[in-house]
N, C-alpha and C positions, 0 to 999 in steps of 0.2 A: 195692760192690753186695752186697746180702744176699739169699741164696736160701733159701727154706723149702720143704721137701717134706713133704707130708701123706700118710700111709697110713691108710686107714680099715680097721681090723681086720675088721669085718664086711662090707667091700666096698661100703658105702653110707654116705651122709651124710644125716642127718635134721636139718634146720635150717629153722625157720619164719622167713620174712622179717619185719622189723620192721613193726609195725602190722597184721599179719595174724593171724587166729585159727588155732590149730593144726589145727582140723578143716576148714579151707578147702582143704587139699591143695596149697597153694603151697610151693615149695621155694626156699630161698636158695642158688642155685648160680650162679657160684662163691661161696664164703663172702665175706660182706661184710667190708670192711677193719676196721670197728669190732669185729667178732667176733674177728678175729685178734689185735688189740691187747688186747682184753679177756682173751683166753686167756693171753697173755704176762704180763699183770699178775697174773692169778689164780695162774699157776704160780709167779711170784716170791713172792707172799704165802704160798703153800702149801709151797713147797720151799726157797726161798732166803733168806727174810727172817730167819729165826733163825740161819742158818748163818754170817752175817756175811761171806759170800764176795763178795756184790755189794750195795752200799748202795742205798738208795732213790733217791739222786741219779743213780746209773748207770742205773737203770730209767727214771727220768724222761727222761734224755737219749736213751735208746734209743727210747722211745715217741714222744717229740717228733720225732726224726729219721725214724722210720717213718711218722709221720702227715703229713709234709710233702708226700708225693706218693702218688697212688693206685698200688696194686700192678699188676703185669702178670702175667697168668696163662697158664700152659700147661696145658691141661686134657685129661684122657683122654676117650675117647668116653663119653657119658652119655645117659640118657634121663630125662625128667620123669615121675615116677609117684607 
């Protein structure tokens, strides 16, 4: 089992759901699974690709394994605004 913990430094998350306009006021909460996988891929490209510490094949295995099942969330109290 893999557990991820997110801390939003400003105390809030601003994410627009896929297919919605930013001015509609809709909020993607909890974060969509594709957004989490995309963040991991972007982090690998930005921080790890040149270091040689983890190869792209390792990233592909991680993403493939994470994409096989939907995540389970434990969420703090929140309000839509």
